[in-house]
PyMOL Python script that loads the backbone (N, CA, C, O; Angstrom):
from pymol import cmd

cmd.read_pdbstr("""\
ATOM      1  N   MET A   1      59.320 -45.516  20.010  1.00  0.00           N
ATOM      2  CA  MET A   1      60.026 -45.964  21.199  1.00  0.00           C
ATOM      3  C   MET A   1      61.533 -45.843  20.956  1.00  0.00           C
ATOM      4  O   MET A   1      62.046 -46.237  19.909  1.00  0.00           O
ATOM      5  N   GLN A   2      62.211 -45.297  21.938  1.00  0.00           N
ATOM      6  CA  GLN A   2      63.656 -45.139  21.843  1.00  0.00           C
ATOM      7  C   GLN A   2      64.349 -46.475  22.050  1.00  0.00           C
ATOM      8  O   GLN A   2      63.801 -47.379  22.680  1.00  0.00           O
ATOM      9  N   ASN A   3      65.545 -46.590  21.522  1.00  0.00           N
ATOM     10  CA  ASN A   3      66.346 -47.790  21.741  1.00  0.00           C
ATOM     11  C   ASN A   3      67.157 -47.589  23.017  1.00  0.00           C
ATOM     12  O   ASN A   3      68.232 -46.989  22.994  1.00  0.00           O
ATOM     13  N   LEU A   4      66.637 -48.090  24.118  1.00  0.00           N
ATOM     14  CA  LEU A   4      67.289 -47.929  25.415  1.00  0.00           C
ATOM     15  C   LEU A   4      68.062 -49.203  25.734  1.00  0.00           C
ATOM     16  O   LEU A   4      67.461 -50.222  26.074  1.00  0.00           O
ATOM     17  N   THR A   5      69.360 -49.157  25.630  1.00  0.00           N
ATOM     18  CA  THR A   5      70.180 -50.351  25.771  1.00  0.00           C
ATOM     19  C   THR A   5      70.602 -50.635  27.205  1.00  0.00           C
ATOM     20  O   THR A   5      71.101 -51.724  27.489  1.00  0.00           O
ATOM     21  N   ARG A   6      70.419 -49.698  28.105  1.00  0.00           N
ATOM     22  CA  ARG A   6      70.857 -49.881  29.483  1.00  0.00           C
ATOM     23  C   ARG A   6      69.745 -50.405  30.397  1.00  0.00           C
ATOM     24  O   ARG A   6      69.997 -50.744  31.553  1.00  0.00           O
ATOM     25  N   ILE A   7      68.534 -50.468  29.884  1.00  0.00           N
ATOM     26  CA  ILE A   7      67.391 -50.933  30.671  1.00  0.00           C
ATOM     27  C   ILE A   7      67.137 -52.399  30.328  1.00  0.00           C
ATOM     28  O   ILE A   7      66.988 -52.757  29.160  1.00  0.00           O
ATOM     29  N   THR A   8      67.089 -53.237  31.355  1.00  0.00           N
ATOM     30  CA  THR A   8      66.825 -54.662  31.157  1.00  0.00           C
ATOM     31  C   THR A   8      65.639 -55.092  31.993  1.00  0.00           C
ATOM     32  O   THR A   8      65.317 -54.479  33.011  1.00  0.00           O
ATOM     33  N   ARG A   9      64.997 -56.156  31.546  1.00  0.00           N
ATOM     34  CA  ARG A   9      63.898 -56.773  32.306  1.00  0.00           C
ATOM     35  C   ARG A   9      64.138 -58.265  32.322  1.00  0.00           C
ATOM     36  O   ARG A   9      64.279 -58.903  31.279  1.00  0.00           O
ATOM     37  N   ASN A  10      64.181 -58.808  33.521  1.00  0.00           N
ATOM     38  CA  ASN A  10      64.411 -60.238  33.702  1.00  0.00           C
ATOM     39  C   ASN A  10      63.538 -60.681  34.870  1.00  0.00           C
ATOM     40  O   ASN A  10      63.654 -60.124  35.962  1.00  0.00           O
ATOM     41  N   PRO A  11      62.662 -61.673  34.669  1.00  0.00           N
ATOM     42  CA  PRO A  11      61.780 -62.103  35.752  1.00  0.00           C
ATOM     43  C   PRO A  11      62.534 -62.585  36.993  1.00  0.00           C
ATOM     44  O   PRO A  11      61.963 -62.641  38.082  1.00  0.00           O
ATOM     45  N   GLU A  12      63.801 -62.928  36.834  1.00  0.00           N
ATOM     46  CA  GLU A  12      64.578 -63.422  37.971  1.00  0.00           C
ATOM     47  C   GLU A  12      65.335 -62.312  38.700  1.00  0.00           C
ATOM     48  O   GLU A  12      65.984 -62.570  39.714  1.00  0.00           O
ATOM     49  N   VAL A  13      65.258 -61.093  38.198  1.00  0.00           N
ATOM     50  CA  VAL A  13      65.930 -59.958  38.836  1.00  0.00           C
ATOM     51  C   VAL A  13      64.875 -58.921  39.205  1.00  0.00           C
ATOM     52  O   VAL A  13      64.214 -58.367  38.327  1.00  0.00           O
ATOM     53  N   MET A  14      64.720 -58.663  40.479  1.00  0.00           N
ATOM     54  CA  MET A  14      63.773 -57.674  41.005  1.00  0.00           C
ATOM     55  C   MET A  14      62.345 -57.912  40.505  1.00  0.00           C
ATOM     56  O   MET A  14      61.600 -56.968  40.243  1.00  0.00           O
ATOM     57  N   GLY A  15      61.984 -59.176  40.379  1.00  0.00           N
ATOM     58  CA  GLY A  15      60.623 -59.525  39.990  1.00  0.00           C
ATOM     59  C   GLY A  15      60.230 -59.074  38.596  1.00  0.00           C
ATOM     60  O   GLY A  15      59.043 -58.930  38.305  1.00  0.00           O
ATOM     61  N   GLY A  16      61.210 -58.849  37.728  1.00  0.00           N
ATOM     62  CA  GLY A  16      60.922 -58.450  36.363  1.00  0.00           C
ATOM     63  C   GLY A  16      60.766 -56.954  36.153  1.00  0.00           C
ATOM     64  O   GLY A  16      60.467 -56.512  35.044  1.00  0.00           O
ATOM     65  N   LYS A  17      60.968 -56.162  37.218  1.00  0.00           N
ATOM     66  CA  LYS A  17      60.898 -54.708  37.058  1.00  0.00           C
ATOM     67  C   LYS A  17      62.046 -54.253  36.169  1.00  0.00           C
ATOM     68  O   LYS A  17      63.102 -54.885  36.144  1.00  0.00           O
ATOM     69  N   PRO A  18      61.846 -53.159  35.440  1.00  0.00           N
ATOM     70  CA  PRO A  18      62.941 -52.652  34.613  1.00  0.00           C
ATOM     71  C   PRO A  18      64.108 -52.204  35.493  1.00  0.00           C
ATOM     72  O   PRO A  18      63.931 -51.441  36.443  1.00  0.00           O
ATOM     73  N   CYS A  19      65.296 -52.691  35.158  1.00  0.00           N
ATOM     74  CA  CYS A  19      66.498 -52.431  35.951  1.00  0.00           C
ATOM     75  C   CYS A  19      67.587 -51.829  35.077  1.00  0.00           C
ATOM     76  O   CYS A  19      67.516 -51.848  33.848  1.00  0.00           O
ATOM     77  N   ILE A  20      68.578 -51.303  35.740  1.00  0.00           N
ATOM     78  CA  ILE A  20      69.732 -50.743  35.064  1.00  0.00           C
ATOM     79  C   ILE A  20      70.753 -51.851  34.815  1.00  0.00           C
ATOM     80  O   ILE A  20      71.294 -52.423  35.761  1.00  0.00           O
ATOM     81  N   ARG A  21      71.012 -52.150  33.560  1.00  0.00           N
ATOM     82  CA  ARG A  21      72.033 -53.109  33.120  1.00  0.00           C
ATOM     83  C   ARG A  21      72.017 -54.425  33.895  1.00  0.00           C
ATOM     84  O   ARG A  21      73.077 -54.973  34.199  1.00  0.00           O
ATOM     85  N   GLY A  22      70.840 -54.935  34.218  1.00  0.00           N
ATOM     86  CA  GLY A  22      70.729 -56.224  34.882  1.00  0.00           C
ATOM     87  C   GLY A  22      71.057 -56.205  36.360  1.00  0.00           C
ATOM     88  O   GLY A  22      71.019 -57.247  37.014  1.00  0.00           O
ATOM     89  N   MET A  23      71.378 -55.038  36.898  1.00  0.00           N
ATOM     90  CA  MET A  23      71.690 -54.933  38.326  1.00  0.00           C
ATOM     91  C   MET A  23      70.398 -54.803  39.121  1.00  0.00           C
ATOM     92  O   MET A  23      69.317 -54.668  38.548  1.00  0.00           O
ATOM     93  N   ARG A  24      70.515 -54.842  40.394  1.00  0.00           N
ATOM     94  CA  ARG A  24      69.349 -54.740  41.266  1.00  0.00           C
ATOM     95  C   ARG A  24      69.049 -53.289  41.635  1.00  0.00           C
ATOM     96  O   ARG A  24      68.736 -52.974  42.783  1.00  0.00           O
ATOM     97  N   VAL A  25      69.152 -52.429  40.649  1.00  0.00           N
ATOM     98  CA  VAL A  25      68.757 -51.029  40.786  1.00  0.00           C
ATOM     99  C   VAL A  25      67.674 -50.798  39.750  1.00  0.00           C
ATOM    100  O   VAL A  25      67.919 -50.894  38.547  1.00  0.00           O
ATOM    101  N   THR A  26      66.471 -50.492  40.224  1.00  0.00           N
ATOM    102  CA  THR A  26      65.353 -50.349  39.298  1.00  0.00           C
ATOM    103  C   THR A  26      65.265 -48.942  38.727  1.00  0.00           C
ATOM    104  O   THR A  26      65.757 -47.974  39.306  1.00  0.00           O
ATOM    105  N   VAL A  27      64.625 -48.867  37.578  1.00  0.00           N
ATOM    106  CA  VAL A  27      64.335 -47.574  36.967  1.00  0.00           C
ATOM    107  C   VAL A  27      63.534 -46.731  37.950  1.00  0.00           C
ATOM    108  O   VAL A  27      63.777 -45.531  38.083  1.00  0.00           O
ATOM    109  N   GLY A  28      62.586 -47.349  38.633  1.00  0.00           N
ATOM    110  CA  GLY A  28      61.762 -46.632  39.602  1.00  0.00           C
ATOM    111  C   GLY A  28      62.568 -46.028  40.731  1.00  0.00           C
ATOM    112  O   GLY A  28      62.246 -44.940  41.208  1.00  0.00           O
ATOM    113  N   THR A  29      63.609 -46.715  41.166  1.00  0.00           N
ATOM    114  CA  THR A  29      64.467 -46.175  42.216  1.00  0.00           C
ATOM    115  C   THR A  29      65.150 -44.902  41.740  1.00  0.00           C
ATOM    116  O   THR A  29      65.172 -43.896  42.449  1.00  0.00           O
ATOM    117  N   ILE A  30      65.706 -44.954  40.535  1.00  0.00           N
ATOM    118  CA  ILE A  30      66.409 -43.792  39.985  1.00  0.00           C
ATOM    119  C   ILE A  30      65.443 -42.628  39.781  1.00  0.00           C
ATOM    120  O   ILE A  30      65.738 -41.499  40.172  1.00  0.00           O
ATOM    121  N   VAL A  31      64.295 -42.902  39.173  1.00  0.00           N
ATOM    122  CA  VAL A  31      63.312 -41.844  38.928  1.00  0.00           C
ATOM    123  C   VAL A  31      62.834 -41.251  40.255  1.00  0.00           C
ATOM    124  O   VAL A  31      62.683 -40.036  40.377  1.00  0.00           O
ATOM    125  N   GLY A  32      62.599 -42.103  41.239  1.00  0.00           N
ATOM    126  CA  GLY A  32      62.163 -41.624  42.549  1.00  0.00           C
ATOM    127  C   GLY A  32      63.195 -40.731  43.222  1.00  0.00           C
ATOM    128  O   GLY A  32      62.848 -39.711  43.818  1.00  0.00           O
ATOM    129  N   LEU A  33      64.454 -41.114  43.127  1.00  0.00           N
ATOM    130  CA  LEU A  33      65.515 -40.292  43.716  1.00  0.00           C
ATOM    131  C   LEU A  33      65.602 -38.931  43.030  1.00  0.00           C
ATOM    132  O   LEU A  33      65.745 -37.901  43.690  1.00  0.00           O
ATOM    133  N   MET A  34      65.516 -38.935  41.714  1.00  0.00           N
ATOM    134  CA  MET A  34      65.551 -37.666  40.979  1.00  0.00           C
ATOM    135  C   MET A  34      64.330 -36.811  41.333  1.00  0.00           C
ATOM    136  O   MET A  34      64.457 -35.602  41.525  1.00  0.00           O
ATOM    137  N   ALA A  35      63.159 -37.429  41.419  1.00  0.00           N
ATOM    138  CA  ALA A  35      61.938 -36.697  41.730  1.00  0.00           C
ATOM    139  C   ALA A  35      61.980 -36.084  43.131  1.00  0.00           C
ATOM    140  O   ALA A  35      61.352 -35.055  43.384  1.00  0.00           O
ATOM    141  N   SER A  36      62.718 -36.717  44.031  1.00  0.00           N
ATOM    142  CA  SER A  36      62.800 -36.181  45.393  1.00  0.00           C
ATOM    143  C   SER A  36      63.938 -35.178  45.555  1.00  0.00           C
ATOM    144  O   SER A  36      64.237 -34.745  46.668  1.00  0.00           O
ATOM    145  N   GLY A  37      64.571 -34.810  44.444  1.00  0.00           N
ATOM    146  CA  GLY A  37      65.535 -33.727  44.486  1.00  0.00           C
ATOM    147  C   GLY A  37      66.998 -34.112  44.491  1.00  0.00           C
ATOM    148  O   GLY A  37      67.859 -33.237  44.590  1.00  0.00           O
ATOM    149  N   HIS A  38      67.306 -35.391  44.388  1.00  0.00           N
ATOM    150  CA  HIS A  38      68.704 -35.811  44.362  1.00  0.00           C
ATOM    151  C   HIS A  38      69.294 -35.550  42.981  1.00  0.00           C
ATOM    152  O   HIS A  38      68.622 -35.717  41.963  1.00  0.00           O
ATOM    153  N   SER A  39      70.542 -35.144  42.961  1.00  0.00           N
ATOM    154  CA  SER A  39      71.225 -34.888  41.695  1.00  0.00           C
ATOM    155  C   SER A  39      71.847 -36.187  41.184  1.00  0.00           C
ATOM    156  O   SER A  39      72.030 -37.130  41.954  1.00  0.00           O
ATOM    157  N   PRO A  40      72.170 -36.241  39.894  1.00  0.00           N
ATOM    158  CA  PRO A  40      72.865 -37.419  39.372  1.00  0.00           C
ATOM    159  C   PRO A  40      74.166 -37.708  40.138  1.00  0.00           C
ATOM    160  O   PRO A  40      74.506 -38.870  40.357  1.00  0.00           O
ATOM    161  N   ILE A  41      74.875 -36.681  40.537  1.00  0.00           N
ATOM    162  CA  ILE A  41      76.126 -36.883  41.290  1.00  0.00           C
ATOM    163  C   ILE A  41      75.852 -37.556  42.629  1.00  0.00           C
ATOM    164  O   ILE A  41      76.591 -38.455  43.032  1.00  0.00           O
ATOM    165  N   GLU A  42      74.801 -37.132  43.320  1.00  0.00           N
ATOM    166  CA  GLU A  42      74.439 -37.758  44.601  1.00  0.00           C
ATOM    167  C   GLU A  42      74.044 -39.218  44.409  1.00  0.00           C
ATOM    168  O   GLU A  42      74.391 -40.069  45.227  1.00  0.00           O
ATOM    169  N   ILE A  43      73.322 -39.508  43.334  1.00  0.00           N
ATOM    170  CA  ILE A  43      72.901 -40.884  43.065  1.00  0.00           C
ATOM    171  C   ILE A  43      74.114 -41.755  42.774  1.00  0.00           C
ATOM    172  O   ILE A  43      74.194 -42.887  43.250  1.00  0.00           O
ATOM    173  N   ILE A  44      75.050 -41.241  42.002  1.00  0.00           N
ATOM    174  CA  ILE A  44      76.256 -42.007  41.689  1.00  0.00           C
ATOM    175  C   ILE A  44      77.102 -42.225  42.943  1.00  0.00           C
ATOM    176  O   ILE A  44      77.745 -43.266  43.077  1.00  0.00           O
ATOM    177  N   LYS A  45      77.110 -41.270  43.851  1.00  0.00           N
ATOM    178  CA  LYS A  45      77.824 -41.473  45.131  1.00  0.00           C
ATOM    179  C   LYS A  45      77.177 -42.594  45.935  1.00  0.00           C
ATOM    180  O   LYS A  45      77.870 -43.385  46.576  1.00  0.00           O
ATOM    181  N   ALA A  46      75.854 -42.661  45.902  1.00  0.00           N
ATOM    182  CA  ALA A  46      75.136 -43.707  46.637  1.00  0.00           C
ATOM    183  C   ALA A  46      75.231 -45.065  45.943  1.00  0.00           C
ATOM    184  O   ALA A  46      75.224 -46.106  46.599  1.00  0.00           O
ATOM    185  N   TYR A  47      75.319 -45.047  44.626  1.00  0.00           N
ATOM    186  CA  TYR A  47      75.400 -46.257  43.810  1.00  0.00           C
ATOM    187  C   TYR A  47      76.607 -46.112  42.877  1.00  0.00           C
ATOM    188  O   TYR A  47      76.424 -45.839  41.691  1.00  0.00           O
ATOM    189  N   PRO A  48      77.822 -46.285  43.374  1.00  0.00           N
ATOM    190  CA  PRO A  48      79.017 -45.982  42.576  1.00  0.00           C
ATOM    191  C   PRO A  48      79.200 -46.850  41.332  1.00  0.00           C
ATOM    192  O   PRO A  48      80.018 -46.520  40.473  1.00  0.00           O
ATOM    193  N   TYR A  49      78.472 -47.930  41.221  1.00  0.00           N
ATOM    194  CA  TYR A  49      78.569 -48.794  40.040  1.00  0.00           C
ATOM    195  C   TYR A  49      77.679 -48.296  38.909  1.00  0.00           C
ATOM    196  O   TYR A  49      77.702 -48.866  37.818  1.00  0.00           O
ATOM    197  N   LEU A  50      76.892 -47.242  39.144  1.00  0.00           N
ATOM    198  CA  LEU A  50      76.087 -46.649  38.086  1.00  0.00           C
ATOM    199  C   LEU A  50      76.913 -45.630  37.317  1.00  0.00           C
ATOM    200  O   LEU A  50      77.900 -45.093  37.819  1.00  0.00           O
ATOM    201  N   GLU A  51      76.489 -45.379  36.099  1.00  0.00           N
ATOM    202  CA  GLU A  51      77.100 -44.350  35.268  1.00  0.00           C
ATOM    203  C   GLU A  51      76.058 -43.275  35.003  1.00  0.00           C
ATOM    204  O   GLU A  51      74.856 -43.532  35.076  1.00  0.00           O
ATOM    205  N   GLU A  52      76.515 -42.089  34.701  1.00  0.00           N
ATOM    206  CA  GLU A  52      75.588 -40.986  34.455  1.00  0.00           C
ATOM    207  C   GLU A  52      74.601 -41.330  33.338  1.00  0.00           C
ATOM    208  O   GLU A  52      73.428 -40.963  33.413  1.00  0.00           O
ATOM    209  N   ALA A  53      75.062 -42.021  32.321  1.00  0.00           N
ATOM    210  CA  ALA A  53      74.179 -42.417  31.217  1.00  0.00           C
ATOM    211  C   ALA A  53      73.054 -43.337  31.695  1.00  0.00           C
ATOM    212  O   ALA A  53      71.960 -43.317  31.130  1.00  0.00           O
ATOM    213  N   ASP A  54      73.311 -44.140  32.726  1.00  0.00           N
ATOM    214  CA  ASP A  54      72.268 -45.007  33.292  1.00  0.00           C
ATOM    215  C   ASP A  54      71.116 -44.162  33.836  1.00  0.00           C
ATOM    216  O   ASP A  54      69.943 -44.486  33.648  1.00  0.00           O
ATOM    217  N   ILE A  55      71.473 -43.089  34.503  1.00  0.00           N
ATOM    218  CA  ILE A  55      70.457 -42.221  35.116  1.00  0.00           C
ATOM    219  C   ILE A  55      69.602 -41.563  34.038  1.00  0.00           C
ATOM    220  O   ILE A  55      68.375 -41.553  34.144  1.00  0.00           O
ATOM    221  N   TYR A  56      70.228 -41.020  33.015  1.00  0.00           N
ATOM    222  CA  TYR A  56      69.469 -40.351  31.971  1.00  0.00           C
ATOM    223  C   TYR A  56      68.621 -41.326  31.167  1.00  0.00           C
ATOM    224  O   TYR A  56      67.539 -40.967  30.702  1.00  0.00           O
ATOM    225  N   GLU A  57      69.090 -42.533  31.002  1.00  0.00           N
ATOM    226  CA  GLU A  57      68.294 -43.521  30.289  1.00  0.00           C
ATOM    227  C   GLU A  57      67.091 -43.952  31.145  1.00  0.00           C
ATOM    228  O   GLU A  57      66.007 -44.190  30.613  1.00  0.00           O
ATOM    229  N   ALA A  58      67.282 -44.051  32.453  1.00  0.00           N
ATOM    230  CA  ALA A  58      66.158 -44.378  33.341  1.00  0.00           C
ATOM    231  C   ALA A  58      65.087 -43.288  33.255  1.00  0.00           C
ATOM    232  O   ALA A  58      63.893 -43.586  33.272  1.00  0.00           O
ATOM    233  N   LEU A  59      65.510 -42.038  33.164  1.00  0.00           N
ATOM    234  CA  LEU A  59      64.541 -40.937  33.052  1.00  0.00           C
ATOM    235  C   LEU A  59      63.808 -40.954  31.714  1.00  0.00           C
ATOM    236  O   LEU A  59      62.671 -40.493  31.620  1.00  0.00           O
ATOM    237  N   ALA A  60      64.457 -41.484  30.684  1.00  0.00           N
ATOM    238  CA  ALA A  60      63.844 -41.541  29.354  1.00  0.00           C
ATOM    239  C   ALA A  60      62.941 -42.761  29.179  1.00  0.00           C
ATOM    240  O   ALA A  60      62.184 -42.834  28.210  1.00  0.00           O
ATOM    241  N   TYR A  61      63.010 -43.710  30.095  1.00  0.00           N
ATOM    242  CA  TYR A  61      62.273 -44.978  29.968  1.00  0.00           C
ATOM    243  C   TYR A  61      60.773 -44.711  30.086  1.00  0.00           C
ATOM    244  O   TYR A  61      60.332 -43.950  30.947  1.00  0.00           O
ATOM    245  N   GLU A  62      60.008 -45.342  29.219  1.00  0.00           N
ATOM    246  CA  GLU A  62      58.548 -45.277  29.271  1.00  0.00           C
ATOM    247  C   GLU A  62      58.015 -46.658  29.554  1.00  0.00           C
ATOM    248  O   GLU A  62      58.413 -47.627  28.907  1.00  0.00           O
ATOM    249  N   VAL A  63      57.133 -46.755  30.498  1.00  0.00           N
ATOM    250  CA  VAL A  63      56.568 -48.053  30.871  1.00  0.00           C
ATOM    251  C   VAL A  63      55.641 -48.539  29.791  1.00  0.00           C
ATOM    252  O   VAL A  63      55.061 -49.618  29.914  1.00  0.00           O
TER     253      VAL A  63
END
""", "prot")
cmd.dss("prot")
cmd.show_as("cartoon", "prot")
cmd.util.cbc("prot")
cmd.orient("prot")
């Protein structure tokens, strides 16, 4: 298992789903956007508080 430091899980945030740095953006949201053809740049425009490293770490996350 990789050491993913940007992924957090907290039962009080998004029902405990894995999130990006404790924010209310889930790994599933990022993976879904990428799977539907959005680029990292488009995702960052939609979520300007995210960093490119957040996106790549979400893609590397294993449930």
